[in-house]
C-alpha positions as CSV (number, residue, x, y, z in Angstrom):
1,M,0.0,0.0,0.0
2,T,1.3,3.5,-0.9
3,N,0.1,6.9,0.2
4,F,-0.8,9.8,-2.0
5,R,-2.2,13.2,-1.3
6,R,-5.3,14.6,-3.0
7,Q,-4.8,18.0,-4.5
8,H,-8.4,19.3,-4.7
9,S,-10.9,20.1,-1.9
10,D,-13.9,18.0,-1.0
11,Y,-16.4,18.7,-3.8
12,W,-19.4,17.1,-2.1
13,L,-18.9,19.0,1.1
14,S,-18.8,22.3,-0.8
15,V,-22.0,21.4,-2.8
16,A,-23.9,20.6,0.4
17,I,-22.8,23.8,2.1
18,F,-23.7,25.9,-0.9
19,G,-27.0,24.2,-1.2
20,L,-27.9,25.1,2.4
21,I,-26.9,28.7,1.7
22,V,-29.2,29.0,-1.3
23,F,-32.0,27.3,0.6
24,G,-31.5,29.7,3.4
25,L,-31.8,32.7,1.2
26,I,-35.0,31.4,-0.3
27,M,-36.5,30.8,3.2
28,I,-35.3,34.1,4.6
29,Y,-37.1,35.9,1.8
30,S,-40.3,33.9,2.4
31,V,-40.2,34.3,6.2
32,S,-39.2,38.0,6.4
33,K,-41.3,39.5,3.6
34,Y,-44.0,40.9,6.0
35,Y,-41.4,42.1,8.6
36,S,-39.4,43.8,5.8
37,L,-42.5,45.6,4.6
38,E,-43.3,46.7,8.1
39,L,-39.7,47.8,8.8
40,T,-39.5,49.8,5.6
41,D,-43.0,51.3,5.6
42,G,-44.0,49.2,2.6
43,V,-41.0,50.2,0.4
44,T,-39.6,46.6,0.0
45,D,-40.2,43.1,1.1
46,K,-36.6,42.2,0.4
47,Y,-34.9,44.2,3.1
48,F,-33.5,41.1,5.0
49,L,-32.8,39.2,1.8
50,K,-30.6,42.0,0.5
51,K,-28.7,42.2,3.7
52,Q,-28.2,38.5,3.9
53,L,-27.0,38.4,0.2
54,L,-24.3,40.9,1.2
55,M,-23.3,38.7,4.1
56,V,-23.2,35.6,1.8
57,A,-21.0,37.4,-0.6
58,I,-18.6,38.4,2.1
59,G,-18.7,34.9,3.6
60,L,-18.0,33.2,0.2
61,V,-15.0,35.5,-0.3
62,G,-13.8,34.6,3.1
63,W,-14.3,30.9,2.3
64,V,-12.2,31.2,-0.9
65,V,-9.4,33.2,0.8
66,V,-9.2,30.9,3.9
67,Q,-9.3,27.8,1.7
68,A,-6.2,29.1,-0.1
69,I,-4.2,29.4,3.2
70,D,-2.3,26.3,4.0
71,Y,-3.7,25.0,7.3
72,H,-0.1,24.8,8.7
73,Y,-0.2,28.6,9.0
74,W,-2.9,28.2,11.7
75,Q,-0.9,25.5,13.4
76,K,2.2,27.7,13.5
77,H,0.2,30.4,15.3
78,A,-2.0,28.1,17.5
79,G,-0.5,29.3,20.7
80,T,-1.4,32.9,19.9
81,M,-4.9,31.9,19.2
82,F,-5.6,31.5,22.9
83,F,-4.9,35.2,23.6
84,I,-7.0,36.1,20.5
85,T,-9.8,34.0,21.8
86,I,-9.7,35.7,25.2
87,G,-9.4,39.1,23.7
88,L,-12.4,38.6,21.5
89,L,-14.5,37.4,24.4
90,L,-13.4,40.3,26.5
91,L,-14.2,42.8,23.8
92,P,-17.9,43.3,24.5
93,V,-17.2,43.7,28.2
94,I,-14.4,46.3,27.6
95,L,-16.5,48.3,25.1
96,S,-19.7,48.2,27.2
97,P,-19.1,51.6,28.8
98,L,-18.9,53.2,25.4
99,H,-22.5,52.1,24.7
100,I,-21.8,50.5,21.4
101,T,-22.7,47.0,22.6
102,S,-26.1,45.3,22.9
103,A,-27.3,42.3,24.9
104,G,-23.8,42.2,26.5
105,R,-22.4,40.3,23.5
106,W,-22.9,42.3,20.3
107,I,-20.7,45.2,19.1
108,N,-22.6,47.8,17.1
109,V,-20.8,50.1,14.7
110,G,-23.3,52.1,12.6
111,S,-25.5,49.6,10.9
112,F,-22.9,46.8,11.3
113,N,-23.4,44.3,14.2
114,F,-20.6,41.9,15.1
115,Q,-20.6,39.1,17.7
116,P,-16.9,38.4,18.7
117,A,-17.9,35.1,20.4
118,E,-18.6,33.7,16.9
119,L,-15.1,34.4,15.6
120,A,-13.6,33.2,18.9
121,K,-15.1,29.7,18.3
122,L,-12.7,29.3,15.3
123,T,-9.7,30.7,17.1
124,F,-10.5,28.4,20.1
125,I,-10.5,25.4,17.9
126,F,-7.1,26.3,16.5
127,Y,-5.7,26.7,20.0
128,L,-7.1,23.5,21.4
129,A,-6.1,21.5,18.3
130,G,-2.5,22.9,18.5
131,W,-2.3,22.3,22.2
132,F,-3.6,18.8,22.2
133,S,-1.6,17.7,19.1
134,E,1.6,19.1,20.6
135,K,1.1,17.9,24.2
136,G,-1.1,14.8,23.8
137,N,1.2,12.4,22.0
138,N,0.0,9.5,24.1
139,L,-2.6,8.6,26.6
140,K,-0.5,9.5,29.7
141,D,0.3,12.9,28.3
142,V,-3.4,13.6,27.6
143,A,-4.3,12.5,31.2
144,K,-1.9,15.2,32.5
145,L,-3.8,17.8,30.6
146,F,-7.1,17.3,32.4
147,W,-6.8,20.2,35.0
148,P,-5.1,22.6,32.6
149,F,-7.9,21.9,30.2
150,I,-10.5,22.4,32.9
151,S,-8.8,25.7,33.8
152,I,-8.8,27.0,30.2
153,L,-12.4,26.0,29.8
154,G,-13.2,27.7,33.1
155,I,-11.9,31.0,31.7
156,I,-14.2,30.6,28.7
157,V,-17.2,29.8,30.9
158,L,-16.5,32.9,33.1
159,L,-16.2,35.2,30.0
160,M,-19.4,33.8,28.4
161,F,-21.2,34.0,31.8
162,M,-20.3,37.7,31.8
163,Q,-22.0,38.0,28.4
164,K,-25.0,36.1,29.6
165,D,-24.9,33.8,26.6
166,L,-25.5,30.3,27.8
167,G,-26.5,29.0,24.3
168,T,-23.1,30.0,22.7
169,L,-21.3,28.7,25.8
170,S,-22.9,25.3,25.3
171,V,-21.4,25.2,21.8
172,Y,-17.9,26.0,23.2
173,V,-18.2,23.3,25.8
174,I,-19.3,20.7,23.2
175,I,-16.5,21.6,20.9
176,A,-13.9,21.6,23.7
177,G,-15.2,18.3,25.1
178,S,-15.2,16.7,21.7
179,L,-11.6,17.6,21.0
180,F,-10.6,16.4,24.5
181,V,-12.2,13.0,23.8
182,A,-10.7,12.9,20.3
183,S,-7.3,13.5,21.8
184,G,-7.6,10.2,23.7
185,A,-8.8,11.4,27.1
186,P,-9.2,8.6,29.7
187,L,-12.8,7.5,30.3
188,N,-12.8,8.5,34.0
189,Q,-11.7,12.0,33.1
190,I,-14.5,12.3,30.5
191,F,-17.1,11.3,33.1
192,G,-15.5,13.7,35.6
193,A,-15.6,16.6,33.1
194,V,-19.3,15.8,32.3
195,G,-20.2,15.8,36.0
196,L,-18.4,19.0,36.7
197,G,-20.0,20.6,33.7
198,G,-23.5,19.5,35.0
199,V,-22.9,21.2,38.4
200,L,-21.7,24.4,36.8
201,L,-24.7,24.4,34.4
202,W,-27.1,24.1,37.3
203,L,-25.3,26.9,39.2
204,M,-25.5,29.2,36.1
205,I,-29.2,28.5,35.8
206,K,-29.8,29.2,39.4
207,L,-27.9,32.5,39.4
208,E,-30.0,34.0,36.6
209,P,-33.8,34.1,37.1
210,Y,-34.6,34.3,33.4
211,R,-32.7,31.0,32.8
212,M,-34.7,29.3,35.5
213,Q,-37.9,30.6,33.9
214,R,-36.7,29.1,30.6
215,L,-36.0,25.8,32.3
216,T,-39.4,25.8,34.0
217,T,-41.1,26.6,30.7
218,F,-39.2,23.8,29.0
219,L,-40.3,21.3,31.7
220,N,-43.9,22.6,31.6
221,P,-44.6,24.3,28.3
222,G,-48.2,25.0,29.3
223,T,-47.2,27.6,31.8
224,G,-46.7,31.3,30.8
225,S,-48.4,31.0,27.4
226,L,-48.3,34.8,27.0
227,T,-44.9,35.3,28.7
228,T,-42.0,32.8,29.0
229,G,-43.8,30.1,27.0
230,Y,-45.0,32.3,24.2
231,H,-42.0,31.6,21.9
232,I,-41.9,27.9,22.2
233,Q,-45.7,27.5,22.0
234,N,-45.8,29.4,18.7
235,A,-42.9,27.4,17.3
236,L,-44.7,24.2,18.1
237,I,-47.9,25.6,16.6
238,A,-46.0,26.3,13.4
239,I,-44.4,22.8,13.3
240,G,-47.8,21.1,14.1
241,S,-49.6,23.2,11.4
242,G,-47.2,22.1,8.7
243,G,-47.8,18.4,9.2
244,L,-45.8,16.0,7.0
245,L,-46.1,18.0,3.7
246,G,-46.5,21.6,4.9
247,L,-48.9,24.4,4.1
248,G,-46.9,25.4,1.0
249,F,-44.0,27.7,0.3
250,G,-44.9,31.2,1.5
251,Q,-48.1,30.1,3.3
252,S,-46.9,30.3,6.9
253,K,-49.2,32.0,9.3
254,Q,-46.8,32.1,12.3
255,K,-44.3,34.3,10.4
256,Y,-46.7,37.3,10.6
257,L,-45.1,38.4,13.8
258,Y,-46.7,35.6,15.9
259,L,-43.4,33.7,16.2
260,P,-40.5,35.9,17.5
261,E,-37.2,35.8,15.6
262,A,-38.9,33.9,12.8
263,H,-36.2,34.7,10.2
264,T,-33.3,34.1,12.6
265,D,-33.3,31.6,15.4
266,S,-36.8,30.2,14.7
267,I,-36.6,29.7,11.0
268,F,-36.6,25.9,11.3
269,A,-40.2,26.1,12.7
270,I,-41.3,28.1,9.7
271,I,-39.6,25.6,7.4
272,C,-41.6,22.8,9.0
273,E,-44.8,24.9,8.7
274,E,-44.4,25.7,5.0
275,L,-42.6,22.7,3.7
276,G,-43.6,20.0,6.2
277,T,-41.6,17.8,8.6
278,L,-40.6,15.4,5.8
279,R,-38.7,18.1,3.9
280,A,-37.4,19.6,7.1
281,A,-36.0,16.1,8.0
282,A,-34.3,16.2,4.6
283,I,-32.5,19.4,5.7
284,I,-31.3,17.6,8.8
285,L,-30.0,14.8,6.6
286,V,-27.9,17.3,4.7
287,F,-26.3,18.3,7.9
288,V,-25.7,14.7,8.7
289,F,-24.1,14.3,5.3
290,I,-21.9,17.4,6.0
291,A,-20.9,15.8,9.4
292,L,-19.9,12.6,7.7
293,R,-17.8,14.4,5.1
294,G,-16.1,16.4,7.9
295,L,-15.3,13.3,9.9
296,K,-14.0,11.6,6.8
297,I,-11.7,14.6,6.2
298,A,-10.6,14.2,9.9
299,K,-10.0,10.5,9.5
300,T,-7.7,11.0,6.4
301,A,-6.0,14.2,7.7
302,P,-2.2,14.1,7.4
303,D,-1.4,15.0,11.1
304,G,-3.0,15.4,14.5
305,F,-3.5,19.2,14.3
306,A,-5.5,18.9,11.0
307,R,-7.5,16.0,12.4
308,L,-8.5,17.9,15.5
309,V,-9.4,21.1,13.6
310,A,-11.5,19.1,11.2
311,I,-13.3,17.4,14.1
312,G,-13.8,20.7,15.9
313,V,-15.3,22.5,12.9
314,T,-17.5,19.5,12.1
315,I,-18.8,19.3,15.7
316,W,-19.4,23.0,15.7
317,I,-21.6,23.0,12.7
318,F,-23.5,19.8,13.7
319,S,-24.0,20.8,17.4
320,Q,-25.4,24.2,16.4
321,M,-27.9,22.5,14.1
322,A,-28.8,20.0,16.7
323,I,-29.3,22.6,19.5
324,N,-31.4,24.9,17.2
325,T,-33.7,22.2,15.9
326,A,-34.1,20.5,19.3
327,A,-35.1,23.8,20.9
328,M,-37.7,24.4,18.2
329,L,-39.1,20.9,18.7
330,G,-39.3,21.5,22.5
331,L,-36.6,19.0,23.3
332,L,-34.2,21.6,24.7
333,P,-34.8,25.0,26.3
334,L,-34.6,28.0,23.9
335,T,-31.0,29.2,23.6
336,G,-30.9,31.7,20.7
337,I,-28.6,29.5,18.6
338,P,-29.0,30.2,14.8
339,L,-29.5,27.4,12.3
340,P,-26.1,27.2,10.4
341,F,-26.1,28.6,6.9
342,I,-29.8,29.1,6.9
343,S,-30.8,31.5,9.6
344,Y,-30.6,35.3,9.0
345,G,-27.4,36.8,10.5
346,G,-24.1,37.9,9.3
347,T,-21.4,37.1,11.9
348,S,-22.3,33.5,12.3
349,L,-22.6,32.9,8.6
350,I,-19.3,34.6,7.7
351,V,-17.3,32.9,10.4
352,L,-18.8,29.5,9.6
353,L,-17.9,29.9,5.9
354,A,-14.4,30.8,6.9
355,A,-14.3,27.7,9.1
356,V,-15.5,25.6,6.1
357,G,-12.6,27.2,4.1
358,V,-10.2,25.7,6.7
359,L,-12.0,22.4,6.5
360,T,-11.8,22.3,2.7
361,N,-8.1,23.3,2.8
362,I,-7.4,20.3,5.0
363,S,-9.3,18.1,2.6
364,K,-6.8,19.0,-0.1
365,H,-4.1,17.4,2.0
366,Q,-6.0,14.2,2.8
367,V,-3.8,11.1,2.8
368,K,-5.3,8.4,0.7
369,Q,-4.4,4.7,0.5
370,Q,-3.7,3.3,-3.0
371,G,-3.0,-0.4,-3.7
372,G,0.2,-1.2,-5.3
């Protein structure tokens, strides 16, 4: 058997991602037409579609540029990525006195809104991949990293707690935990980390009354139908109204300002209402396909850093999809996590496309086995 390296990026992964982007644009137009007309006093029903098209253009340029950068560049600067991550997560806190932040996590400059925590997900993956691939050469080495790893994750937890963004924090924890497991962490440390995370999660819920309200609403959706339960109840109405085949494209009733954030975090509920649960399930299968392609890239990656980055990006995309759809189906409390590549929103889309650029660059270097 001899090895050879493929010189082109993963074609099918790119097709699947691009397909989700196009589908997202179509759904954003359908879902946001009424809101656009209201926001622009009847001037246009394409207000959000035009803004998202601009974000898509920027994101695609970012994808192409990042794909052209050899992934070894990120490996070389992996140590620096820790400080960049911390700096990005501190940015909203530092700028808060200047009154250019919103919700404790967004930075507003004119009409441009930016969430540093989204970009920090990518730099955090680079850092952990570099750290684990350098330090964790065998099981004993990985075992020694447990408390340093918990300390690093604790800093992230603290900074995200300051931003009051438990949903984004959950994605960070899933990514970090997945990379720790992929690095060969002992089973007892994995269970220990899960237990510690559960205790911290409970404390964070107890410390913020609105989080406890969300949990109570999740456990008993019938309470607070006009207050805390309003969002999830309208999402479930949308999903139930669509049935298996949907009401038809553009025929949603819940998008007429009944369902909050219909074109952003709640777009999956409208997809179910208009296109039906069968077609919505097909969208989930596309994400499963993307995850399988990402894990295949990780399996054939030429080194440990590339393997862990590929796993991190793949888990990032899939976990956000899973959290968003589960929340809309009432299986998880509402978190405000967007549906990747489909929900309206610039920061998440642009950074995710840059991350896909890293993934497709790694796919160019896949080590293949050829009989000989």
